[in-house]
N, C-alpha and C positions, 0 to 999 in steps of 0.2 A: 517493402511492407509499410503500410500506412498506419500510424498509431495516433489516435486522437488524444489530445490533452485538453481537458475541460477547464475553462476559466469561470469561476464564480466571483461575485462581489467579495473581495477580501482574500482571494487566492494570492499567495506570495511566491510559490515555487513552480508556477506553470512554465515560466521561461526556462528554469533549470531542468525540468522534466523533459521539455522539448529538446533541449540541448543534449540530454542524455540519450534520447532516442536517436538523434542525429549521429552522435558519437558512436553508437552501437551499430550504425549502418542502416537505420530505418528513416522513414520520412515522417516527421511530426506534422500533425494536422490540428490547427486550432479549432476548438469547439466552444461555443458560447452557451452559457447556462440557460439563456432565455429561448433557445431554439432546440427543437427535438430532432433535428436532422443530424445524424452521425456521419454523414458525408462518405459513406461506404468504407469506413476504416476497418482495419483488421483486428484492432485491439484498442482499449481505452485506458487512460490514466486519469485518476482523480488526484490532483496534487495537494500539497500541504498549504497551510495558511489559516485563515479565520473566516470561513464562508459566512457571509451575512453578519460578520462580527461575532459569531458564536453567541449572540445575544440571548437566545432562548436556551439552547443546549447545543454542544458541538455537533454540527452536521444535521441538526433537527429541522432546520428550515431548508437547507440545500437539498434534502432528499425529495422535496416537493417541486424542485425546479423542472421545467419542461424537458431539459436534456436527460434528467434522471428517469423519466418514463421510458425513454428509448433505451437507456443504459440497462435498466432492470429487465426489460423485455428481451433485449439481445443477450444479456448475460445468462438468462435462464435458458437461452437457446445455444449457449456455448461460447459466446464472445469472451475472450480473455479481458479481464478488468483488474487493474492494480489500483488500490487506494493507499496513498502515502499520508500518514499522520492525520490531518483533517479529512483526507480522502478515506482513510480507514474508518474514521468515525461516521462518515456519510454512509459507507457500505453497511455498517452495523445498524444505523438508523433506518436504512432502506431494506433491512432484513435479507440482504444478500450474504451477510456473514452473521454468525451467532455472537452473542455477548454484547458488551458495551465497554466504552472507555470512560474512566472517571478521573477526577483530580488526583494528581500525584500524591502519594501518601505523605511526603514531606511538606506538601502545600507550597512548594516553590517550583518555579520554572526551571527545567533541566536543559542545559545546552552543553554537550560534550561529545567527544568521539567515543563510541560505544562498541565494545566487543560483543559479538554475536556468534552463536553456533547454528549452522544450517542443519535443520532437522530432517527435511525431506527435499528430494530433488525431482519428485514426480509431478510437480505443479507446472503450469505453463510459464511460470516466472522464475523457476529455480533450477532448471535442467543444466545450466552451465556450471553448477557447483558440484562438490562432492559431499556425500552424506557425512555430517560431523565436522565439516570444514569451519574453521574459525575465520571470521572476517571482521573488519572494523568499519563502521558506518556512523556518521554523525546522527545524534539524537537531539531534538529540540522541541520540547512540548511541556505544557502545564497540566494537561489532562490526558495522560498517556497510560494510566493504569488499566490493564485489561482485566475485566471481571466477567464471570459467568456462573451459573448454578452448577452444582456438583455433577449432575447428569450430563450437562453439556461439556464440561471439562473432561469427563471420562470418555465421552464420545470422540472429542477432538484428539485426545491422546491415543485412544484405541484405534482410531481410523487413520492415524498418521497425518493429521491435519494441522498440527503445530508446525509452522513453516520455519521460523527462527526463534531462538531463545536467548535471553540476556545471559552474558557471561561476566564474571569478575565483578559481581555486584548488581543487584536489581535496582534500577534508577528511579522506579516509580511505584513499586508495590504491586506490579502485575502478578496475578495468580499464576503459579507454575512457571514463573519467569518468562511468560509468553510475550514475545515481541512481534509476532505476526501469525495469522491463521489463514486457512484456505477453505473454500467451499468444498462440498462433497466431490465434485468432479475435478477439483484442482485448477479450474479456470479462473476463479475469482480469488484474489489474494489481498489481504490488508496488512500493511506494515506500519509500525509506529516510527522506527528510525527512517532516515532519509537517504536511500541509495543514490539518488540523483546528485547528491553532494559529494559522492565518492567515486567518480568515474575516471579520475586521473590525479596524479600527485600535485599538479599545479593548483587545483582548486579544492583539494580535500586531503584527507589523511592518506589517500592512496586510491587505487582503482578497484577496490573490493566490491563496490556497488554496481559496477557495470554489468555484471553477470545477470542481474534481474532483467535488464533490457535486451541483452543478447539472447537470453533464454526465450523470451516471448517471440522474438523474430524467428528463431529456429522452430518454435512450436507452431507458428502460423504457416511457415514454409512447408511443414510436413503434413498439413491438413489437406 
């Protein structure tokens, strides 16, 4: 299975995301922000970092990159897409996911191993987990607070589209302790924590993040 990893100007974790795909048993494919060819990949990851320096608003410039035209079109046709941290912000800016990410409520950058609860396993990126499973994944962000209007929050909760939720303390003021959400069809997922940094004990707090990558490989294999 071939999983594309997009590099924008300012991406920091594209190499880590590619390594996570490889570790899960897939083939990572490098995708450049300035090209609209997705090279026939089976899924796409928008990695963390600071696309275009986040000079305007996190993800606001990246959403207009040529590659995003193809990502949006293919995502609406069912292509699995995962946005991690800055990638989550880009997905919200591109209206593939509802809501927005704003500055942490403490106004400081947060970098720590974060406990999470997996709320749904019906998405393309979470089938390897158990409902309610506690996992630990690194979190590193300055604008990670998830916000949405009341009707959107009610819809996300009612439709089971909250993917993961913060445990043992909310690190950034996210509404409903939300750490990740999914699209209506469960194919597009945004996460604020970084599962690509938790694929094995050697390079992270453990291997709890690997399931996001094995999940999508299994999802693609069954299509």
